[in-house]
Backbone bond lengths (Angstrom), bond angles and torsions (degrees), N, CA, C in turn:
res aa  C-N    CA-C-N  psi(-1)  N-CA   C-N-CA  omega(-1)  CA-C   N-CA-C  phi
1 M - - - 1.467 - - 1.521 109.80 -
2 K 1.311 115.48 133.19 1.451 121.65 -177.21 1.529 109.77 -122.32
3 I 1.322 115.87 147.83 1.470 121.19 178.74 1.516 109.45 -89.21
4 G 1.311 115.49 122.56 1.476 120.66 176.62 1.510 109.80 -117.59
5 V 1.317 115.60 172.89 1.460 119.60 179.94 1.530 109.34 -149.44
6 L 1.328 115.15 140.31 1.467 123.19 173.16 1.524 107.68 -94.89
7 L 1.326 116.91 117.52 1.459 121.49 -176.93 1.501 111.57 -102.91
8 T 1.331 116.56 134.15 1.452 121.87 175.24 1.534 108.56 -137.58
9 P 1.331 117.04 102.87 1.455 127.59 2.35 1.529 111.59 -86.97
10 M 1.330 115.32 168.61 1.465 119.53 176.99 1.541 107.49 -89.11
11 S 1.323 115.61 68.21 1.455 123.89 -175.66 1.526 110.86 -89.88
12 H 1.327 115.81 167.14 1.473 120.65 174.99 1.520 110.52 -56.99
13 H 1.336 116.23 -45.27 1.482 119.25 -178.82 1.519 110.69 -61.00
14 N 1.316 117.84 -47.13 1.465 120.39 -175.49 1.531 111.03 -68.48
15 L 1.354 116.96 -39.80 1.441 119.53 178.47 1.526 111.58 -63.38
16 K 1.334 115.76 -42.86 1.465 120.27 179.09 1.517 110.56 -63.80
17 L 1.335 116.13 -41.33 1.449 122.00 -177.45 1.522 111.97 -61.70
18 V 1.341 117.17 -50.00 1.457 119.50 -176.27 1.521 111.31 -73.48
19 S 1.329 117.77 -29.08 1.470 119.22 174.24 1.526 110.59 -65.61
20 Q 1.324 116.25 -36.88 1.461 120.75 179.73 1.514 113.02 -66.23
21 V 1.331 117.35 -33.21 1.477 119.57 -179.05 1.525 112.05 -91.34
22 G 1.329 118.67 2.43 1.451 120.24 169.01 1.501 117.75 106.43
23 A 1.324 120.63 5.91 1.448 120.39 174.67 1.544 109.37 -65.82
24 T 1.303 116.80 142.07 1.459 120.62 -179.28 1.519 112.95 -110.22
25 D 1.322 116.56 -19.89 1.460 121.53 -173.61 1.503 111.58 -129.83
26 I 1.333 115.05 145.06 1.455 122.02 179.15 1.503 108.88 -116.08
27 I 1.323 115.96 136.89 1.458 123.31 173.74 1.538 107.57 -108.85
28 I 1.311 116.99 134.79 1.454 120.21 178.37 1.510 110.10 -120.82
29 S 1.329 115.78 157.54 1.443 122.35 172.71 1.532 109.56 -77.43
30 Y 1.303 116.07 169.15 1.455 123.23 -177.04 1.515 111.19 -46.62
31 P 1.356 117.88 120.20 1.468 121.08 -175.10 1.528 114.19 -95.89
32 G 1.359 117.19 6.11 1.445 118.83 -172.64 1.520 110.33 87.38
33 L 1.305 116.76 -173.47 1.462 121.27 -173.11 1.523 113.40 -110.08
34 N 1.308 117.31 16.37 1.451 122.15 178.52 1.538 108.87 -89.76
35 L 1.333 116.41 112.35 1.453 120.54 -177.37 1.530 111.57 -60.39
36 N 1.314 116.64 -41.19 1.464 119.96 -178.21 1.514 111.68 -61.69
37 E 1.336 117.20 -36.74 1.463 121.14 177.69 1.528 110.16 -64.01
38 L 1.328 117.10 -41.86 1.468 119.80 178.88 1.524 110.88 -66.67
39 L 1.332 117.43 -41.69 1.454 120.81 177.82 1.528 111.98 -62.41
40 K 1.337 114.83 -37.73 1.458 120.69 178.44 1.548 110.37 -62.98
41 R 1.310 115.97 -43.64 1.478 119.24 -179.68 1.527 110.66 -67.24
42 Q 1.350 115.79 -38.28 1.458 118.37 179.02 1.542 111.07 -62.08
43 K 1.320 116.78 -43.31 1.461 120.07 178.30 1.524 111.03 -63.44
44 Q 1.352 116.00 -38.96 1.460 120.12 178.25 1.520 111.16 -58.66
45 V 1.321 116.93 -46.35 1.467 121.76 -177.65 1.534 110.62 -69.53
46 Q 1.321 116.79 -37.93 1.471 119.41 -177.96 1.520 112.13 -64.57
47 K 1.322 117.83 -23.52 1.464 120.91 177.19 1.534 111.38 -64.09
48 Y 1.324 116.49 -21.05 1.457 121.40 179.23 1.535 111.97 -98.12
49 G 1.334 116.95 9.93 1.442 120.97 178.43 1.514 114.45 79.67
50 M 1.330 117.15 15.94 1.457 122.37 179.58 1.525 109.01 -122.30
51 T 1.309 117.10 177.47 1.468 121.06 177.92 1.514 109.93 -138.65
52 I 1.321 116.20 147.68 1.461 120.54 169.67 1.521 106.83 -77.66
53 S 1.302 116.70 117.10 1.461 119.58 -177.24 1.513 113.31 -116.12
54 C 1.336 117.69 -13.37 1.463 121.15 -176.91 1.515 111.20 -143.77
55 I 1.320 115.63 148.62 1.468 122.83 170.35 1.527 107.47 -121.90
56 E 1.322 117.07 134.39 1.457 120.91 174.93 1.521 110.36 -157.93
57 R 1.283 116.86 162.42 1.465 125.64 178.90 1.529 112.57 77.23
58 L 1.327 113.83 142.39 1.460 124.35 172.75 1.518 112.86 64.50
59 I 1.317 117.84 16.96 1.453 121.94 176.96 1.518 108.66 -75.58
60 P 1.324 120.16 128.68 1.467 121.54 -179.93 1.524 110.89 -63.14
61 T 1.326 117.68 116.96 1.457 121.54 -176.01 1.541 114.21 -137.74
62 L 1.329 118.59 -20.66 1.458 120.61 -166.88 1.517 113.94 -60.37
63 K 1.314 117.11 -33.68 1.473 118.55 -178.16 1.515 112.09 -65.84
64 F 1.357 116.93 -42.08 1.475 116.14 179.53 1.523 111.08 -84.96
65 V 1.314 120.40 -22.34 1.484 119.75 172.64 1.524 109.86 -61.62
66 H 1.337 116.20 -42.52 1.476 121.40 -177.93 1.503 113.39 -97.20
67 N 1.334 118.38 -1.24 1.473 122.84 -178.60 1.517 110.44 57.66
68 L 1.299 117.03 52.00 1.447 123.46 179.27 1.521 110.90 -95.21
69 E 1.314 116.20 170.51 1.446 120.35 174.69 1.539 109.33 -56.91
70 G 1.316 115.72 132.15 1.457 120.88 -177.17 1.524 113.02 95.64
71 A 1.374 118.19 1.62 1.460 120.39 -177.80 1.525 111.23 -63.05
72 D 1.323 117.88 -41.55 1.462 120.72 -178.31 1.528 110.70 -61.86
73 E 1.324 116.40 -41.83 1.474 119.82 179.64 1.528 110.71 -64.93
74 Q 1.341 115.28 -37.83 1.469 119.25 179.84 1.526 111.18 -68.06
75 I 1.332 116.98 -36.60 1.463 121.07 176.35 1.525 109.47 -65.08
76 E 1.314 117.56 -41.14 1.468 120.85 177.79 1.521 110.65 -61.60
77 G 1.329 116.55 -37.33 1.460 119.68 175.72 1.507 111.73 -64.21
78 F 1.333 117.67 -39.39 1.460 122.15 177.42 1.521 110.22 -62.66
79 K 1.318 117.15 -40.99 1.485 121.69 177.33 1.514 110.20 -63.71
80 T 1.317 117.74 -42.83 1.457 121.33 178.07 1.523 110.39 -60.34
81 L 1.313 116.32 -42.25 1.466 120.42 178.04 1.526 110.28 -60.51
82 L 1.328 118.29 -43.97 1.460 120.30 177.29 1.514 112.15 -59.45
83 R 1.324 116.45 -44.08 1.478 119.52 179.91 1.525 110.83 -64.20
84 N 1.314 116.80 -41.95 1.456 120.30 178.65 1.523 111.34 -62.41
85 M 1.332 115.90 -40.38 1.462 120.52 179.24 1.521 110.52 -62.59
86 G 1.323 116.68 -42.40 1.466 119.78 178.57 1.518 111.29 -59.45
87 K 1.341 116.89 -40.82 1.469 120.85 179.92 1.520 112.25 -71.00
88 A 1.335 117.35 -27.27 1.462 121.13 -177.55 1.517 113.20 -96.11
89 G 1.326 117.37 1.59 1.464 121.12 179.55 1.507 114.51 72.66
90 V 1.331 116.73 27.45 1.475 122.45 176.72 1.527 107.12 -96.25
91 K 1.320 118.41 116.83 1.457 121.68 -162.86 1.536 116.42 -92.02
92 T 1.323 118.53 -15.56 1.459 119.80 -173.06 1.509 111.57 -139.44
93 L 1.346 115.66 134.50 1.467 122.21 176.02 1.537 108.11 -117.61
94 C 1.306 115.87 110.69 1.469 122.55 178.19 1.520 109.40 -92.74
95 Y 1.349 116.55 122.47 1.452 121.73 -179.27 1.519 107.86 -132.93
96 S 1.295 116.52 169.95 1.461 120.24 177.70 1.525 110.22 -132.15
97 W 1.334 114.79 164.13 1.462 121.36 173.53 1.522 109.80 -111.83
98 M 1.335 115.86 26.81 1.461 120.36 178.50 1.537 108.46 -68.83
99 P 1.321 117.20 125.55 1.459 120.52 -176.19 1.510 113.67 -76.46
100 D 1.331 117.54 0.08 1.462 120.75 178.49 1.520 110.93 -122.84
101 D 1.325 116.98 20.24 1.463 123.24 164.40 1.505 115.80 84.19
102 D 1.319 119.95 -29.68 1.472 119.49 -175.35 1.520 108.49 -161.15
103 W 1.326 115.35 173.27 1.467 120.57 179.43 1.535 110.18 -67.95
104 Q 1.339 114.89 150.18 1.451 121.53 -171.38 1.519 111.78 -119.27
105 R 1.323 115.57 140.22 1.474 120.91 174.28 1.519 107.99 -141.05
106 T 1.328 115.09 156.12 1.478 119.42 175.24 1.516 111.00 -101.54
107 S 1.335 118.80 -11.30 1.462 121.68 174.34 1.523 108.87 -141.01
108 L 1.324 115.48 136.20 1.453 121.60 -177.83 1.520 113.10 -110.04
109 N 1.333 117.81 2.96 1.479 120.11 -175.30 1.519 112.05 -142.33
110 V 1.344 116.38 49.36 1.469 121.28 175.89 1.537 107.85 -72.88
111 V 1.335 116.40 133.41 1.450 121.58 -179.21 1.523 110.06 -79.33
112 E 1.314 114.97 123.59 1.472 122.34 -179.66 1.513 109.62 -111.77
113 R 1.336 115.40 -164.78 1.448 123.55 -175.31 1.530 111.55 -52.02
114 G 1.333 116.76 128.37 1.457 121.54 175.81 1.508 113.94 68.44
115 G 1.343 117.23 14.83 1.472 119.74 -179.32 1.513 114.60 89.41
116 A 1.329 117.34 3.33 1.464 120.56 175.50 1.549 107.84 -62.29
117 L 1.328 115.53 154.92 1.470 120.53 -178.66 1.531 109.74 -111.10
118 T 1.338 114.64 138.79 1.447 119.32 178.20 1.538 108.61 -142.09
119 T 1.297 117.82 -171.89 1.449 121.59 -175.05 1.532 110.72 -111.97
120 G 1.329 116.33 158.03 1.443 121.27 179.14 1.510 111.93 -144.97
121 F 1.322 115.70 164.17 1.465 121.15 178.56 1.515 108.08 -139.03
122 D 1.341 115.42 135.77 1.468 121.36 178.67 1.519 106.59 -145.20
123 M 1.334 116.45 117.07 1.466 120.75 179.08 1.512 112.31 -57.42
124 C 1.321 116.65 -30.48 1.466 120.54 -179.96 1.523 112.27 -66.99
125 N 1.314 117.62 -19.63 1.469 120.57 -177.60 1.518 114.62 -93.84
126 L 1.332 116.25 6.27 1.447 118.20 178.68 1.530 111.80 -71.14
127 N 1.337 116.24 -27.79 1.468 120.31 175.85 1.526 112.97 55.55
128 N 1.353 115.22 35.71 1.461 120.61 177.18 1.524 113.17 62.37
129 A 1.330 117.42 20.04 1.481 119.99 177.61 1.523 108.71 -71.44
130 K 1.331 114.96 155.67 1.454 119.00 177.49 1.511 111.41 -68.92
131 V 1.326 117.78 -34.33 1.464 122.33 173.06 1.524 107.65 -139.33
132 P 1.337 117.15 149.91 1.461 119.07 179.02 1.520 112.72 -78.29
133 T 1.324 115.57 169.23 1.451 119.84 166.43 1.531 106.41 -55.76
134 K 1.315 117.26 138.82 1.449 117.21 -168.16 1.502 111.28 -147.72
135 T 1.330 114.21 168.37 1.453 120.99 178.05 1.509 112.19 -98.10
136 G 1.293 117.70 -5.80 1.458 121.25 -179.42 1.496 113.30 -94.89
137 Y 1.323 117.71 -128.48 1.443 122.64 -174.79 1.511 110.60 -126.51
138 S 1.313 117.91 165.15 1.445 123.15 -179.49 1.536 108.46 -62.97
139 L 1.313 115.87 137.99 1.453 121.45 -175.93 1.525 110.04 -109.81
140 P 1.332 117.82 117.89 1.476 119.64 177.71 1.506 110.33 -60.17
141 E 1.336 115.68 145.85 1.453 120.27 -174.84 1.525 112.98 -61.54
142 D 1.356 117.51 -26.78 1.457 118.36 -176.49 1.529 112.49 -74.69
143 F 1.332 118.81 -0.68 1.458 120.59 174.92 1.509 112.80 -87.26
144 V 1.294 120.37 -10.15 1.474 120.38 -165.68 1.531 112.69 -104.17
145 H 1.321 115.84 37.95 1.477 118.61 -178.42 1.535 112.22 -133.31
146 T 1.313 118.48 17.43 1.445 121.23 179.95 1.530 110.63 -88.61
147 T 1.341 117.52 127.40 1.452 120.85 -176.94 1.524 111.03 -79.60
148 A 1.342 115.99 165.07 1.456 120.22 179.40 1.525 110.90 -60.61
149 D 1.338 117.57 -42.57 1.475 119.85 179.28 1.527 110.49 -60.46
150 E 1.303 116.62 -40.40 1.471 120.43 179.44 1.538 110.59 -66.82
151 L 1.333 116.25 -39.69 1.466 119.15 178.52 1.544 111.14 -62.35
152 W 1.319 116.06 -42.53 1.475 119.57 177.26 1.516 110.81 -63.54
153 R 1.309 118.18 -42.77 1.466 121.01 179.73 1.530 110.54 -63.76
154 N 1.326 115.66 -43.49 1.476 119.48 179.91 1.520 110.93 -64.66
155 L 1.335 117.32 -37.34 1.463 121.01 178.95 1.528 110.80 -65.26
156 E 1.330 116.88 -43.79 1.456 119.19 178.96 1.527 111.66 -62.13
157 N 1.317 116.44 -44.16 1.460 119.73 178.91 1.531 111.07 -63.11
158 F 1.313 117.17 -40.20 1.460 122.21 178.02 1.522 110.27 -61.01
159 L 1.314 116.37 -49.28 1.477 120.04 -177.01 1.511 110.80 -64.39
160 K 1.296 119.57 -36.22 1.456 120.89 176.98 1.529 112.06 -61.97
161 E 1.326 114.44 -29.31 1.474 119.07 179.16 1.523 112.01 -80.71
162 V 1.338 117.54 -41.15 1.460 119.46 -167.34 1.525 114.56 -98.44
163 V 1.347 118.12 -24.01 1.449 118.31 -178.11 1.525 112.46 -62.07
164 P 1.335 119.48 -42.38 1.467 118.36 176.88 1.536 112.99 -58.74
165 V 1.331 116.94 -35.15 1.468 120.43 179.71 1.534 109.60 -71.83
166 A 1.329 116.26 -36.87 1.463 119.43 175.96 1.533 110.29 -62.19
167 E 1.314 116.27 -41.90 1.469 120.91 179.17 1.531 110.82 -63.03
168 E 1.329 116.28 -45.64 1.460 120.58 -178.72 1.535 110.95 -64.84
169 S 1.340 116.47 -33.28 1.468 121.32 -175.11 1.527 111.96 -89.17
170 G 1.318 117.12 -11.57 1.476 119.69 -177.75 1.521 112.20 71.07
171 V 1.325 117.39 33.65 1.467 122.20 -176.91 1.535 108.54 -116.71
172 N 1.321 116.21 129.94 1.457 120.90 178.22 1.534 110.75 -82.29
173 L 1.316 116.60 133.74 1.444 121.83 169.20 1.531 109.12 -84.89
174 A 1.328 116.77 143.66 1.471 121.01 179.83 1.512 107.72 -137.65
175 L 1.327 116.31 100.78 1.459 122.33 -178.80 1.538 111.06 -77.84
176 H 1.313 115.56 124.49 1.475 121.54 -178.88 1.540 108.35 -93.81
177 P 1.355 118.06 140.64 1.462 119.60 178.81 1.540 112.02 -72.22
178 D 1.322 115.05 161.96 1.467 121.06 176.43 1.514 110.76 -70.59
179 D 1.316 115.06 133.95 1.465 121.58 -176.42 1.518 108.64 -128.85
180 P 1.371 117.45 114.18 1.445 128.30 4.19 1.524 111.79 -75.59
181 P 1.357 117.07 156.99 1.451 121.05 -173.60 1.535 112.96 -86.70
182 V 1.310 115.93 70.99 1.471 121.36 178.99 1.516 108.43 -119.79
183 E 1.341 116.03 150.53 1.455 120.40 -174.27 1.527 112.91 -75.68
184 N 1.334 117.15 -17.50 1.468 120.01 176.62 1.518 107.88 -150.79
185 L 1.314 116.30 132.83 1.443 121.81 -178.81 1.528 108.65 -136.45
186 A 1.348 115.45 118.29 1.465 120.76 178.98 1.524 111.42 54.82
187 G 1.333 116.64 38.11 1.458 120.60 174.98 1.502 115.43 89.04
188 Q 1.344 118.78 -2.05 1.448 122.29 -177.81 1.534 110.64 -111.93
189 D 1.350 116.12 125.69 1.448 120.49 176.11 1.539 110.59 -62.60
190 R 1.343 114.61 150.93 1.456 121.78 175.83 1.536 107.31 -137.23
191 I 1.313 118.29 145.51 1.470 119.70 -170.62 1.529 115.01 -120.41
192 I 1.315 119.55 -27.63 1.466 120.35 -175.46 1.516 108.32 -95.95
193 T 1.323 115.70 73.29 1.465 122.17 -168.58 1.515 113.78 -122.43
194 S 1.326 118.98 8.95 1.463 121.82 -179.25 1.523 109.16 -155.94
195 P 1.324 118.40 162.85 1.459 120.50 173.55 1.504 112.69 -58.41
196 E 1.355 116.50 -36.68 1.461 120.39 179.50 1.528 111.75 -63.81
197 A 1.343 115.33 -39.49 1.471 119.18 177.37 1.516 111.41 -64.30
198 M 1.320 117.56 -38.22 1.444 120.32 178.72 1.526 111.59 -64.54
199 Q 1.316 115.88 -39.88 1.467 118.88 176.84 1.508 110.96 -64.97
200 R 1.319 116.82 -42.78 1.474 120.21 176.65 1.521 110.87 -58.28
201 A 1.306 117.00 -40.36 1.475 121.12 -177.71 1.519 111.76 -63.17
202 V 1.334 117.03 -48.27 1.472 117.65 -177.49 1.521 111.41 -71.33
203 E 1.329 117.17 -26.14 1.455 119.19 179.42 1.533 113.24 -78.19
204 L 1.351 117.53 -8.25 1.468 119.91 174.63 1.522 110.95 -62.17
205 V 1.318 116.39 -38.35 1.483 121.73 178.60 1.517 106.63 -138.47
206 P 1.330 117.87 86.86 1.449 120.26 -175.34 1.518 113.51 -62.86
207 S 1.325 116.24 130.16 1.453 122.01 178.07 1.527 107.01 -168.75
208 E 1.319 116.75 146.32 1.469 119.14 176.44 1.519 111.10 -65.10
209 F 1.329 117.64 -18.00 1.462 120.90 178.97 1.522 113.29 -93.13
210 N 1.329 116.72 -2.92 1.454 121.14 179.19 1.531 108.38 -102.18
211 G 1.344 115.72 92.03 1.445 119.70 -172.85 1.521 112.74 -125.35
212 I 1.332 114.64 -164.56 1.457 121.45 -175.59 1.524 111.45 -130.89
213 C 1.318 114.77 154.24 1.450 122.88 166.04 1.525 106.01 -97.78
214 F 1.301 117.61 113.17 1.476 120.07 179.90 1.520 107.27 -83.53
215 C 1.335 115.93 102.17 1.454 121.90 177.15 1.514 108.40 -95.64
216 Q 1.334 116.12 95.44 1.455 119.26 -169.60 1.523 112.01 -70.17
217 G 1.335 118.18 -27.55 1.455 119.89 178.32 1.523 112.11 -64.85
218 T 1.350 115.60 -35.26 1.450 119.40 177.77 1.521 110.46 -62.62
219 F 1.335 117.88 -46.14 1.442 120.17 -178.77 1.518 112.14 -73.82
220 A 1.310 117.76 -28.93 1.463 119.25 173.43 1.518 111.01 -63.76
221 S 1.317 117.14 -35.77 1.466 120.27 -179.54 1.548 111.69 -73.33
222 K 1.325 117.22 -19.48 1.458 119.80 177.18 1.528 110.32 -72.42
223 G 1.318 117.06 -38.73 1.462 121.53 -178.85 1.516 111.24 86.53
224 G 1.328 115.89 151.89 1.461 122.08 175.21 1.522 114.46 77.33
225 I 1.333 117.29 11.65 1.468 120.77 -178.08 1.527 108.49 -116.14
226 D 1.327 116.90 127.72 1.453 121.32 172.48 1.531 107.14 -79.73
227 I 1.318 116.46 102.99 1.474 121.07 -170.23 1.534 111.25 -63.40
228 P 1.331 122.00 -50.23 1.459 119.43 179.29 1.531 112.62 -58.05
229 S 1.338 117.76 -39.88 1.458 120.78 179.17 1.533 111.26 -65.39
230 A 1.339 116.28 -38.91 1.466 119.78 178.04 1.518 111.20 -65.05
231 I 1.333 117.06 -38.47 1.468 119.99 176.44 1.524 109.91 -60.60
232 E 1.326 117.32 -43.72 1.467 120.74 -179.70 1.514 111.41 -65.44
233 R 1.333 118.68 -39.20 1.443 121.28 -179.49 1.517 112.11 -65.71
234 L 1.332 116.26 -35.63 1.459 121.36 -176.49 1.516 112.67 -100.17
235 S 1.304 117.75 11.37 1.469 121.13 -170.73 1.522 113.66 -57.42
236 A 1.322 116.86 -34.10 1.463 120.39 -178.04 1.532 112.35 -67.38
237 Y 1.341 116.21 -19.96 1.463 120.51 -176.22 1.527 113.70 -101.65
238 I 1.317 118.62 -9.12 1.462 120.96 -170.74 1.522 109.36 -76.60
239 T 1.337 115.97 119.54 1.459 122.70 177.46 1.546 110.47 -115.89
240 M 1.309 117.18 -2.36 1.449 122.89 178.03 1.539 107.40 -167.54
241 A 1.332 117.74 154.85 1.447 120.57 177.44 1.513 110.47 -142.21
242 H 1.345 114.81 144.90 1.477 123.58 173.93 1.520 107.79 -111.40
243 F 1.350 115.98 128.29 1.452 122.25 -172.94 1.526 109.73 -110.89
244 R 1.324 117.33 105.43 1.460 121.71 175.15 1.528 109.56 -157.93
245 D 1.328 115.21 174.01 1.465 118.97 -178.03 1.533 109.70 -142.87
246 V 1.326 115.05 166.90 1.458 123.06 -177.28 1.501 110.93 -135.43
247 K 1.318 116.21 169.06 1.468 124.37 164.32 1.509 107.61 -113.36
248 G 1.312 116.67 141.07 1.458 120.65 -179.74 1.501 112.22 80.81
249 Q 1.333 116.05 -173.69 1.442 122.24 178.50 1.517 108.20 -157.22
250 M 1.350 115.81 166.69 1.453 118.22 179.83 1.526 111.04 -53.23
251 P 1.342 117.17 135.10 1.473 127.03 19.55 1.534 115.56 -90.79
252 S 1.339 118.44 5.20 1.453 118.98 -178.19 1.523 109.91 -145.36
253 F 1.339 116.14 126.70 1.457 120.33 178.08 1.515 109.13 -151.43
254 Q 1.334 115.33 165.58 1.458 120.11 172.33 1.533 108.04 -139.86
255 E 1.310 115.48 150.94 1.453 120.73 177.14 1.528 109.72 -79.66
256 T 1.334 114.55 159.30 1.456 119.09 -177.54 1.518 109.91 -151.24
257 F 1.324 116.96 178.17 1.459 121.56 173.06 1.527 108.36 -62.51
258 I 1.351 116.44 151.95 1.460 119.07 -176.92 1.543 113.27 -70.87
259 D 1.329 117.88 -9.82 1.447 120.52 175.24 1.540 111.65 -102.21
260 N 1.325 117.39 11.85 1.465 120.05 -168.83 1.528 112.88 -131.70
261 G 1.320 117.65 13.03 1.466 121.08 -176.74 1.501 113.36 -105.49
262 K 1.308 116.24 -158.99 1.463 121.06 -172.21 1.523 113.87 -101.38
263 T 1.338 117.62 -8.26 1.450 121.91 -171.62 1.535 110.90 -92.40
264 D 1.332 116.71 144.67 1.459 122.17 173.86 1.520 107.74 -76.45
265 M 1.326 116.90 91.31 1.472 120.81 -171.78 1.527 111.38 -70.81
266 A 1.344 117.42 -31.12 1.467 118.91 177.19 1.524 111.16 -64.90
267 S 1.339 117.14 -40.67 1.453 120.16 178.04 1.517 111.16 -66.45
268 C 1.322 117.07 -35.37 1.459 120.27 176.41 1.536 110.36 -63.39
269 M 1.332 117.09 -46.94 1.453 119.77 -179.46 1.521 110.84 -63.58
270 A 1.320 116.81 -37.74 1.459 120.18 176.15 1.528 112.21 -61.53
271 A 1.334 115.97 -38.78 1.466 120.80 177.77 1.522 110.48 -66.72
272 Y 1.317 117.97 -40.27 1.476 119.92 178.27 1.517 110.54 -62.10
273 L 1.331 117.15 -37.46 1.463 119.83 -178.40 1.524 112.87 -66.20
274 K 1.333 116.65 -18.54 1.467 120.76 179.35 1.533 110.63 -87.59
275 C 1.313 118.99 -8.54 1.468 121.60 -178.33 1.525 110.01 -62.21
276 P 1.317 118.19 146.09 1.457 121.23 -171.48 1.533 115.60 -77.12
277 R 1.326 117.63 -16.44 1.478 118.55 -177.94 1.518 110.46 -122.34
278 E 1.333 114.21 161.55 1.454 119.20 176.34 1.521 109.34 -82.21
279 F 1.329 117.02 140.88 1.461 121.35 178.41 1.518 108.24 -153.92
280 V 1.333 114.95 169.54 1.455 121.56 177.56 1.517 109.10 -95.67
281 I 1.319 116.06 135.41 1.454 122.95 172.25 1.532 107.13 -117.52
282 R 1.315 115.24 135.18 1.477 117.23 -176.61 1.524 110.64 -130.54
283 P 1.354 116.13 152.14 1.478 118.01 167.22 1.508 108.76 -59.40
284 D 1.304 115.83 134.62 1.470 118.72 179.92 1.537 107.21 -93.29
285 H 1.307 117.80 -142.05 1.467 121.06 -178.90 1.530 109.46 -57.12
286 V 1.317 114.90 135.57 1.477 120.09 -179.28 1.522 109.17 -128.08
287 P 1.335 117.28 153.75 1.457 119.76 176.07 1.533 111.86 -63.68
288 T 1.306 114.69 151.19 1.484 121.48 172.95 1.520 108.01 -85.27
289 L 1.338 115.37 125.79 1.459 120.56 -175.48 1.512 112.27 -98.19
290 D 1.320 115.22 171.18 1.461 122.48 -177.38 1.529 110.45 -57.26
291 G 1.324 115.14 132.91 1.466 120.95 179.17 1.513 113.82 94.29
292 E 1.336 117.33 -10.22 1.464 120.92 178.95 1.531 110.15 -99.62
293 G 1.314 116.35 148.61 1.447 120.64 171.69 1.511 110.01 -74.99
294 D 1.336 116.30 156.64 1.469 119.67 -179.45 1.529 110.20 -111.18
295 D 1.332 115.91 33.75 1.459 120.41 -178.93 1.520 112.49 -79.89
296 N 1.327 117.68 -11.29 1.471 120.94 179.36 1.550 107.88 -137.38
297 P 1.334 116.59 72.84 1.467 119.92 -172.56 1.514 113.29 -55.45
298 G 1.317 115.73 134.15 1.462 121.39 178.27 1.514 113.88 90.75
299 Y 1.310 118.34 -13.10 1.468 119.78 -170.16 1.526 112.85 -126.03
300 Q 1.334 118.65 26.01 1.450 119.46 174.74 1.536 110.13 -82.35
301 T 1.329 115.76 173.12 1.469 119.61 -166.74 1.540 113.57 -91.86
302 L 1.317 118.09 -40.85 1.475 118.80 -172.27 1.519 112.58 -62.96
303 G 1.315 117.43 -38.56 1.460 120.89 176.12 1.519 112.12 -62.80
304 R 1.302 116.89 -31.96 1.449 120.70 177.77 1.546 111.35 -68.10
305 I 1.345 115.24 -37.56 1.446 118.16 179.12 1.527 109.66 -63.67
306 H 1.326 116.65 -42.84 1.481 120.06 175.68 1.516 110.57 -59.44
307 A 1.331 117.05 -45.10 1.463 120.89 -175.49 1.542 111.00 -67.90
308 I 1.325 117.65 -38.83 1.475 120.01 178.61 1.538 109.40 -60.60
309 G 1.344 116.35 -45.28 1.462 118.44 179.62 1.516 112.96 -62.01
310 Y 1.325 116.24 -39.01 1.473 121.10 179.71 1.543 108.78 -64.93
311 M 1.324 117.07 -43.23 1.459 120.89 -179.77 1.526 110.79 -65.95
312 Q 1.320 117.07 -41.21 1.458 120.29 177.52 1.512 110.74 -60.72
313 G 1.317 117.16 -41.50 1.472 120.27 179.32 1.521 112.08 -62.53
314 L 1.354 117.36 -42.33 1.437 120.09 177.06 1.529 110.80 -62.14
315 L 1.326 115.80 -45.66 1.459 119.57 -177.42 1.529 111.70 -62.88
316 H 1.316 116.94 -44.02 1.479 119.97 178.71 1.519 111.11 -62.30
317 A 1.340 117.62 -41.00 1.450 120.39 -179.92 1.519 111.74 -66.64
318 L 1.325 116.78 -40.76 1.472 120.79 -175.80 1.506 112.64 -76.29
319 R 1.338 117.19 -28.48 1.452 120.05 -179.16 1.517 111.86 -83.12
């Protein structure tokens, strides 16, 4: 297991900073479908002694999630991305089946320890809106009518198309759970909301390359889930992990520092170490600290430095 980090932006300063504190792997957002651009970024990162090992976030998915016009073209783009990743040595593609494109929150500036800012979600604050305040993009109204059965059918068809390409390219798929993990949000069904749903998803098209991203903060916010036990149950499928914690649980929760939540993080890390394959684990959403702008909630740099050190400490103690 290796510690990776998603940098926003992937600047010289940020790359140098995380290399200095011991990160080995870099995760980038969707780079487009130009192979040369991906190769260029890989060479840039390798100059700092690290490697791009994962791609996640902002990947075009909504057309095939909802089986809309243009879905086939979007799936072909996903396949092209997999092939490009194989050629560039990028080993994992993290995607989601969230029908609203990205994780959702109703507050982006909850005050945390020492005045740090983090995000929160409260079903009572939706105010009957079609979509909540969010960190992603505006969602056209015609996306919010796909049933759970249709989402499962679309997912199976998608996996039948892309898993063979992942196998040929040597790239692991890593399905991320819906965040927040509720079965219906603002009138739209959601299906990847529990560890059991994630297992069902990968078993639709069995393959060692058809895996999951275990986002433990998402399941912590659902409540009623023993996170270390869930990691152990799904260990054979884990190809990536997100390490974060929360306070509270649905219908209301807020994110927090990874040393300040409700989950036994040491037991989680111990469970990851028992997983049968090597994968990248990264700090997930982090609080915004003093001196940082809050224009990109959850993705600032200083909180990641704190999280990396905490994760390194756990790993050294457990090993």
